[in-house]
Structure formats: C-alpha cells, structure tokens
Wavefront OBJ file of the C-alpha trace (Angstrom):
o trace
v 48.912 -11.646 31.589
v 52.036 -10.760 29.635
v 54.216 -13.658 28.484
v 57.915 -13.434 27.701
v 59.719 -16.044 25.608
v 63.502 -16.451 25.565
v 64.490 -18.447 22.488
v 62.430 -17.924 19.341
v 62.976 -21.122 17.354
v 60.503 -23.941 16.719
v 59.587 -24.424 20.409
v 59.560 -20.811 21.551
v 58.073 -19.442 18.349
v 55.266 -22.014 18.333
v 54.569 -21.193 21.973
v 54.264 -17.527 21.030
v 51.704 -18.323 18.351
v 49.766 -20.702 20.614
v 49.625 -18.186 23.476
v 48.194 -15.549 21.182
v 45.253 -17.848 20.539
v 44.313 -17.989 24.235
v 42.371 -15.549 26.389
v 44.890 -15.926 29.208
v 47.649 -13.902 27.546
v 47.141 -10.341 26.315
v 50.678 -9.739 25.029
v 53.637 -11.919 24.014
v 57.153 -10.475 23.940
v 60.329 -12.260 22.985
v 64.103 -12.296 23.026
v 66.757 -14.340 21.234
v 70.544 -13.939 21.160
v 70.377 -14.303 17.371
v 69.379 -10.909 15.910
v 68.166 -12.527 12.693
v 65.874 -14.787 14.714
v 64.420 -11.725 16.464
v 63.728 -9.988 13.175
v 62.215 -13.129 11.674
v 60.056 -13.821 14.729
v 58.658 -10.296 14.608
v 58.004 -10.498 10.854
v 56.247 -13.846 11.243
v 54.134 -12.602 14.143
v 55.488 -15.145 16.614
v 55.600 -12.365 19.232
v 54.108 -8.892 19.463
v 57.388 -7.244 20.343
v 61.106 -7.903 20.783
v 62.329 -6.586 24.140
v 65.504 -6.574 26.185
v 66.338 -8.930 29.037
v 65.257 -6.510 31.776
v 61.831 -6.116 30.181
v 61.447 -9.915 29.850
v 61.963 -10.119 33.642
v 58.870 -7.916 34.166
v 56.503 -10.401 32.471
v 53.890 -12.376 34.403
v 55.144 -15.638 32.928
v 58.483 -16.373 31.289
v 59.191 -19.342 29.027
v 62.735 -20.611 28.466
v 62.921 -22.213 25.033
v 66.669 -22.350 24.394
v 69.075 -25.333 24.305
v 69.196 -26.928 27.755
v 72.696 -25.698 28.683
v 71.545 -22.161 27.991
v 68.459 -22.649 30.173
v 70.717 -23.245 33.165
v 72.820 -20.187 32.380
v 69.799 -17.927 31.810
v 68.160 -18.935 35.077
v 71.136 -17.547 37.018
v 70.366 -14.132 35.500
v 66.680 -14.471 36.392
v 67.318 -15.138 40.061
v 65.932 -11.725 41.070
v 62.582 -11.874 39.250
v 59.442 -10.950 41.153
v 57.872 -13.571 43.414
v 54.698 -13.339 41.334
v 56.411 -14.207 38.049
v 56.021 -17.785 36.833
v 59.116 -19.269 35.181
v 58.609 -22.274 32.889
v 61.366 -24.079 31.024
v 60.590 -26.154 27.921
v 63.777 -28.189 27.780
v 64.118 -31.894 26.881
v 66.034 -32.760 30.066
v 65.034 -32.066 33.628
v 67.368 -33.394 36.345
v 70.340 -31.108 35.639
v 68.121 -28.080 35.129
v 66.296 -28.661 38.423
v 69.564 -29.322 40.238
v 70.988 -26.007 38.999
v 67.926 -23.866 39.707
v 68.852 -20.906 41.980
v 67.289 -21.125 45.428
v 65.442 -17.863 44.930
v 63.635 -19.281 41.900
v 62.445 -22.559 43.341
v 59.068 -21.113 44.406
v 58.491 -19.687 40.904
v 59.899 -22.438 38.720
v 57.954 -25.018 36.700
v 60.197 -27.538 34.906
v 58.183 -28.714 31.884
v 58.819 -30.777 28.766
v 56.296 -30.624 25.921
v 56.705 -33.995 24.172
v 56.296 -32.562 20.703
v 58.379 -31.095 17.924
v 59.605 -31.603 14.384
v 62.996 -32.061 12.736
v 62.927 -28.423 11.642
v 64.276 -25.567 13.689
v 64.453 -21.783 13.751
v 61.625 -19.182 13.731
v 60.374 -20.220 10.279
v 59.665 -23.737 11.611
v 57.172 -22.481 14.195
v 53.451 -23.094 13.830
v 50.469 -22.399 16.047
v 49.195 -25.972 16.498
v 52.501 -27.647 17.492
v 51.302 -28.168 21.068
v 47.649 -28.964 20.389
v 46.887 -32.573 21.371
v 50.422 -33.211 22.676
v 51.651 -34.339 26.066
v 53.553 -32.127 28.463
v 55.444 -33.543 31.464
v 55.639 -31.267 34.499
v 58.244 -32.052 37.160
v 56.800 -30.135 40.097
v 58.877 -29.684 43.219
v 57.864 -29.403 46.869
v 59.064 -25.795 46.927
v 56.943 -24.453 44.074
v 54.008 -22.304 45.109
v 50.496 -23.321 44.061
v 49.876 -20.070 42.182
v 52.654 -20.856 39.708
v 51.725 -24.509 39.268
v 48.083 -23.536 38.679
v 49.112 -20.901 36.160
v 51.317 -23.377 34.240
v 48.560 -26.018 34.198
v 46.046 -23.427 32.908
v 48.360 -22.296 30.125
v 49.236 -25.786 28.934
v 45.590 -26.785 29.094
v 44.499 -23.761 27.086
v 46.971 -24.541 24.276
v 45.559 -28.072 24.076
v 48.091 -30.187 25.954
v 47.567 -33.270 28.122
v 49.436 -32.886 31.415
v 51.368 -35.590 33.257
v 53.445 -35.252 36.406
v 56.776 -37.015 36.872
v 59.921 -36.480 38.940
v 63.006 -35.226 37.070
v 65.025 -38.444 37.381
v 62.132 -40.565 36.138
v 61.555 -38.173 33.255
v 65.173 -38.268 32.072
v 65.300 -42.066 32.225
v 62.115 -42.516 30.188
v 62.922 -39.858 27.589
v 66.376 -41.368 26.995
v 64.583 -44.365 25.452
v 61.533 -42.669 23.931
v 63.153 -39.511 22.594
v 66.916 -39.162 23.027
v 68.155 -42.572 21.823
v 66.003 -42.447 18.641
v 67.772 -39.206 17.736
v 71.158 -40.886 18.276
v 70.075 -43.769 16.017
v 68.849 -41.409 13.306
v 72.121 -39.477 13.323
v 74.062 -42.769 13.223
v 71.979 -44.088 10.347
v 72.476 -40.907 8.345
v 76.240 -40.916 8.967
v 76.675 -44.606 8.119
v 74.796 -44.247 4.820
v 76.645 -41.050 3.888
v 79.944 -42.858 4.371
v 78.939 -45.817 2.195
v 76.746 -44.409 -0.555
v 77.168 -41.601 -3.058
v 74.494 -38.870 -2.960
v 73.059 -39.942 -6.341
v 72.347 -43.493 -5.123
v 70.786 -42.189 -1.902
v 68.494 -39.904 -3.855
v 67.366 -42.648 -6.253
v 66.987 -45.556 -3.835
v 65.950 -44.023 -0.517
v 62.358 -45.100 0.180
v 59.857 -44.279 2.885
v 61.499 -46.422 5.540
v 64.877 -44.752 5.224
v 63.338 -41.293 4.992
v 61.227 -41.902 8.120
v 64.163 -43.231 10.160
v 66.595 -40.560 9.049
v 64.163 -37.651 9.292
v 65.056 -36.563 12.816
v 68.730 -36.407 11.829
v 67.773 -33.014 10.366
v 67.200 -31.764 13.945
v 69.358 -29.046 15.481
v 72.828 -30.436 16.368
v 73.293 -27.686 18.964
v 70.090 -28.558 20.768
v 70.597 -32.319 20.706
v 74.285 -32.363 21.652
v 73.227 -30.296 24.699
v 70.533 -32.851 25.538
v 72.969 -35.769 25.279
v 75.454 -33.910 27.490
v 72.891 -33.272 30.231
v 71.345 -36.757 30.082
v 74.621 -38.567 29.378
v 74.196 -41.463 31.799
v 70.694 -42.396 30.673
v 71.490 -41.968 26.963
v 74.502 -44.275 27.296
v 72.376 -46.894 29.024
v 69.712 -46.664 26.310
v 72.294 -46.980 23.534
v 73.883 -49.959 25.306
v 70.516 -51.770 25.442
v 69.871 -50.992 21.792
v 73.292 -52.377 20.863
v 72.392 -55.605 22.672
v 69.276 -55.989 20.508
v 71.145 -55.110 17.329
v 73.832 -57.661 18.157
v 71.106 -60.325 18.620
v 69.897 -59.509 15.122
v 73.408 -59.687 13.685
v 74.054 -63.104 15.225
v 70.713 -64.544 14.053
v 71.380 -63.396 10.481
v 74.991 -64.568 10.570
v 73.990 -68.005 11.903
v 70.931 -68.173 9.623
v 68.504 -68.653 12.543
v 65.552 -67.514 10.451
v 62.759 -68.827 12.722
v 64.355 -67.177 15.736
v 64.755 -63.971 13.759
v 61.093 -63.998 12.785
v 60.038 -64.485 16.415
v 62.292 -61.612 17.425
v 60.653 -59.408 14.814
v 57.143 -60.524 15.881
v 57.917 -59.500 19.429
v 58.952 -56.053 18.213
v 55.677 -55.557 16.340
v 53.743 -55.747 19.650
v 54.992 -52.221 20.387
v 52.371 -50.843 18.016
v 49.595 -52.436 20.057
v 50.659 -50.033 22.806
v 51.038 -47.049 20.459
l 1 2 3 4 5 6 7 8 9 10 11 12 13 14 15 16 17 18 19 20 21 22 23 24 25 26 27 28 29 30 31 32 33 34 35 36 37 38 39 40 41 42 43 44 45 46 47 48 49 50 51 52 53 54 55 56 57 58 59 60 61 62 63 64 65 66 67 68 69 70 71 72 73 74 75 76 77 78 79 80 81 82 83 84 85 86 87 88 89 90 91 92 93 94 95 96 97 98 99 100 101 102 103 104 105 106 107 108 109 110 111 112 113 114 115 116 117 118 119 120 121 122 123 124 125 126 127 128 129 130 131 132 133 134 135 136 137 138 139 140 141 142 143 144 145 146 147 148 149 150 151 152 153 154 155 156 157 158 159 160 161 162 163 164 165 166 167 168 169 170 171 172 173 174 175 176 177 178 179 180 181 182 183 184 185 186 187 188 189 190 191 192 193 194 195 196 197 198 199 200 201 202 203 204 205 206 207 208 209 210 211 212 213 214 215 216 217 218 219 220 221 222 223 224 225 226 227 228 229 230 231 232 233 234 235 236 237 238 239 240 241 242 243 244 245 246 247 248 249 250 251 252 253 254 255 256 257 258 259 260 261 262 263 264 265 266 267 268 269 270 271 272 273 274 275
C-alpha cells in the first residue's frame, strides 16, 4: 500500500518513519502547508516524497496529522476520494471531527487518537518509535466499512500500538481529564511563575518537580488552542473540578488543618497504584 500523510510535524513525521518500518506500506508520501516543513521532512527521511494534494488523494491510506480545526477543513476537500481509500485522522479530539465528517467519507473514515507525544513539535521532533508500546483509541462508527477498520487495526498493530475502542463523546470526556486539562495546568503554571520570578531565579532554583510539571507548556500553542476550542465543554468541566480540589488545599493550608491536608495528599498518592 501507499500511505499519504498530511501534516509533517511530530505526529505525522513519526507516523511516516514508523510506517516505513512495516511490511504493509511500500511508499510514504507527504504534504504540509509549511514549505520549510516539507523540505525538512524530506531531508530527514520522514517520507519518501513530497506530493501535491491531488496525488495524496490517490493513496491507499491517508493520515491527517494537522491541528484538529484543520482536520475538519481538509476532510471537506477529501470528500471525493475513492471508496477503497482509508482515511485516518490522528487528532486529540473526536466528537467535533466525527460530527463534521462529510457523508461521502463516513464509510472510509477511521477517527483515531494515538495517546502519545512529546512537548516538542515540527518535523525535527519526529522519531520512529513514538507509537511503539502506546495506546490508540479508535472511535468506529456504524457506517464505516470493515475493510477500512481492518486496515487501520493492522497498521496500528504493526507499529506497536495497543488498540481500544470508544465512542467520540466518551473519548473527549476522558481525555479532557487525562490529557487536555494537564496541558492547561502546565501553561498556567508556566505563566504564573514567569509573572512572579525573574528568569535568573527560575534558572537557578527550578528543580525536577517544576521542570516535570511545566514541560508540556513547551507544546504547540496552535495545536492545543485548537484542542481546547473543539473540546471546550469538557475542558471547562475538568478545570472546574481541578479548581475545587485546589481550593480545598488552599483552605486547609490557610486554616492550618495539617492532618486533613496530609489525608488529602495520601488519597492523591493512590493514583500511582493505578498507573
């Protein structure tokens, strides 16, 4: 099969490298609206060739690895692809993307979310083992044909991913807590420290805890603002629940309820028994 990838950053570029290590795909072509990204992706070997949009449409399988708003826009231009072409999106939200999928694509379309990534972005951030050992959520619909679902499952399996099925609404609710809210907290932490501390003090005093918690604030603002926009309701609910817990902490410290605070912290440590 020939695979086409639209969007050649961390997610798309890593997919290109991973696909080249499988026997399922004989050629990987790519496209990005950033010319520099195209040149870099070709130089780094993320794809075999940079092609135009019409040539991407001729591929056996097409991956959409752009910010989620762009995924919706691009799908409108792919509405006339061949019935045998499998279309897979790799976005971090699902409900809005599924809702806006053209009718003609519903038999071809596999909404998927690989639960993996780093704080880095762009073609230079891509690496071949990003997906290996990770989890991918597939939100299959009643309309999708078995041939496309089977093809998607085979591809994700061959690049080393564990596959779970979930409906789009359920996916967006869960990821708002597990993925989206943590990014909001990291950006908030980075901004609050930047407003209070001079860069010299941050450099000298920032230890592992701060570096770990602020790391994802390096992530692409374009990508994550798109995610928050599409999953607005769930993200707001997750942030509200976090604020409730943070307020509990503030009150316990303010009122010097140290035993209660310790119990609250002990309860939080049970999370790592699950992880």
